[in-house]
DRENNU-401824 format. One line per 5 residues: number of its first residue (from 1); their letters; for each residue x, z, y of C-alpha. Coordinates in steps of 0.2 Angstrom, whole numbers, plus 2048, in hexadecimal, padded with zeros to 3 digits. Example, Ala and Ser with C-alpha at 12.3 -4.5 7.8 and 13.67 -1.06 7.14 Angstrom:
1 = as = 83E/827/7EA ~ 844/824/7FB;
***
This chain:
1 = msatk = 299/C24/249 ~ 294/C34/240 ~ 2A2/C3F/238 ~ 296/C43/22A ~ 293/C30/225;
6 = plses = 298/C2E/212 ~ 2A5/C21/210 ~ 2A6/C20/1FD ~ 29E/C0E/1FE ~ 2AC/C09/209;
11 = vlise = 2BB/C0F/1FE ~ 2C9/C03/1FF ~ 2D6/C0D/1F5 ~ 2D1/C1A/1E9 ~ 2D9/C2B/1E8;
16 = srlqs = 2E0/C27/1D7 ~ 2E8/C17/1DD ~ 2F0/C1F/1EC ~ 2F8/C2D/1E1 ~ 2FE/C20/1D4;
21 = riqel = 306/C15/1E1 ~ 30E/C24/1EA ~ 316/C2A/1D9 ~ 31D/C18/1D8 ~ 324/C19/1E9;
26 = gaqif = 32B/C2A/1E6 ~ 334/C24/1D7 ~ 33B/C15/1E0 ~ 341/C1F/1EF ~ 349/C2C/1E3;
31 = tdyed = 353/C1E/1DB ~ 358/C16/1EB ~ 35F/C26/1F2 ~ 365/C2F/1E3 ~ 373/C3C/1E7;
36 = qelvl = 371/C3A/1F9 ~ 368/C44/207 ~ 359/C3C/20E ~ 34F/C41/21D ~ 33C/C3D/21C;
41 = lgvlr = 336/C3A/22D ~ 323/C3C/22E ~ 319/C34/23B ~ 30C/C40/240 ~ 2FE/C42/23E;
46 = gsvlf = 2F8/C34/233 ~ 306/C35/226 ~ 305/C47/222 ~ 2FC/C46/211 ~ 306/C37/20C;
51 = fadla = 316/C3F/212 ~ 312/C4F/207 ~ 30D/C45/1F8 ~ 31C/C39/1F9 ~ 328/C48/1FB;
56 = raifr = 321/C50/1EB ~ 322/C3F/1E2 ~ 334/C3D/1E6 ~ 337/C4F/1DF ~ 32D/C4B/1CF;
61 = aqlad = 338/C3B/1CD ~ 347/C47/1CF ~ 340/C53/1C1 ~ 33E/C45/1B5 ~ 350/C3F/1B8;
66 = qgrev = 359/C4F/1B6 ~ 36A/C4E/1BC ~ 368/C44/1CC ~ 360/C49/1DC ~ 35B/C45/1ED;
71 = alrfe = 35D/C52/1FA ~ 34E/C51/205 ~ 34C/C57/216 ~ 33C/C56/221 ~ 33A/C51/233;
76 = fvqlv = 32B/C4B/23D ~ 328/C41/24C ~ 317/C40/255 ~ 312/C30/25D ~ 301/C2A/263;
81 = syhns = 2FB/C18/264 ~ 2E8/C18/261 ~ 2E2/C24/26E ~ 2D1/C27/265 ~ 2CE/C14/263;
86 = tkpsa = 2CD/C08/255 ~ 2DA/BFD/25F ~ 2EC/C02/261 ~ 2F3/C03/273 ~ 304/C09/27A;
91 = vqlir = 30E/C14/26F ~ 312/C25/276 ~ 31F/C32/270 ~ 317/C43/26F ~ 324/C4C/265;
96 = ggsdy = 335/C44/25F ~ 341/C47/251 ~ 34F/C53/253 ~ 362/C50/255 ~ 362/C55/242;
101 = lkqrh = 35F/C42/23F ~ 370/C3D/245 ~ 37B/C35/237 ~ 36D/C37/22A ~ 364/C2B/21E;
106 = ilive = 352/C2B/226 ~ 343/C25/21D ~ 334/C23/22A ~ 324/C28/221 ~ 315/C1F/229;
111 = divdt = 303/C1F/225 ~ 300/C0D/22A ~ 309/BFF/232 ~ 2FF/BF2/23C ~ 305/BEB/24C;
116 = grtle = 317/BF2/249 ~ 318/BF9/25A ~ 319/C0B/254 ~ 328/C07/248 ~ 331/BFD/256;
121 = flheh = 32F/C0B/262 ~ 335/C18/255 ~ 344/C0D/250 ~ 349/C0C/262 ~ 347/C1F/264;
126 = levln = 352/C22/254 ~ 360/C16/259 ~ 367/C23/265 ~ 36A/C2F/257 ~ 375/C23/24D;
131 = pktvk = 36D/C26/23C ~ 376/C1F/22D ~ 367/C15/227 ~ 355/C14/22C ~ 348/C0D/220;
136 = vctll = 335/C0D/220 ~ 328/C13/213 ~ 316/C10/218 ~ 307/C13/20E ~ 2FD/C05/216;
141 = dkpvq = 303/BF4/21D ~ 2F7/BE9/227 ~ 302/BDA/22A ~ 2F4/BD0/232 ~ 2F5/BDB/241;
146 = revsv = 308/BDA/243 ~ 30D/BD7/255 ~ 320/BDA/253 ~ 32B/BD7/244 ~ 330/BE8/23B;
151 = aidyi = 338/BEA/22A ~ 32F/BF5/21E ~ 338/BFA/20E ~ 32B/C03/204 ~ 318/BFE/205;
156 = gfeip = 30A/C07/1FC ~ 2FD/BFA/1FF ~ 2FA/BEB/20A ~ 2E8/BEC/211 ~ 2DD/BDF/21A;
161 = dafvv = 2D8/BDF/22C ~ 2CC/BEE/22D ~ 2CD/BFF/235 ~ 2D0/C0C/227 ~ 2CF/C1F/226;
166 = gygld = 2D3/C2C/21A ~ 2E2/C34/212 ~ 2E9/C39/223 ~ 2E2/C2A/22D ~ 2D5/C2E/239;
171 = yaqqy = 2C9/C28/246 ~ 2C8/C34/255 ~ 2D0/C42/24A ~ 2C2/C40/23D ~ 2C3/C3A/22A;
176 = rnlpy = 2D6/C40/227 ~ 2D0/C4B/219 ~ 2C9/C3D/20E ~ 2D3/C3C/1FE ~ 2D2/C29/1FE;
181 = iavle = 2D3/C1A/20A ~ 2C3/C13/211 ~ 2BE/C06/21D ~ 2B5/C0E/22C ~ 2A5/C05/22F;
186 = st = 29C/C06/240 ~ 28A/C0C/23F;
***
């Protein structure tokens, strides 16, 4: 596959649809956590663009509601499960969340949930920190690939069984910078 292959013909979710849905998610999260402290736990690397836009959407909702607020804190965890392939394999922890997560409301921010194994692994990792609550916000949900049952509290889009790239999602560290979600087609 060539890194320069244009993917516009394969666009699954446009930039404008992404941004509109993220604003809706931010408003809902703001409402659900008003007057509380919330730790957004970004799953690196794929969620980084979604994470940043979601944090700003929560802030915009706060500006619109003057008087109520959500105190946001940021934390990150780095996991790997694709290993430069289009098929997931064993989940590995590269960098974990800090002790700061103890007794906090945590919102895991994921780029995509497919097999559910990454979330299952992360929930087990977080249990030892005894958080107040752990919820999940994912940009993309691919339920047809689910191997383990996981609870997802906020879903941006449900997608079909296709390998997608863009808006943080990659194939072998390529395509993350696309401002939309596209289906990666083999050539």
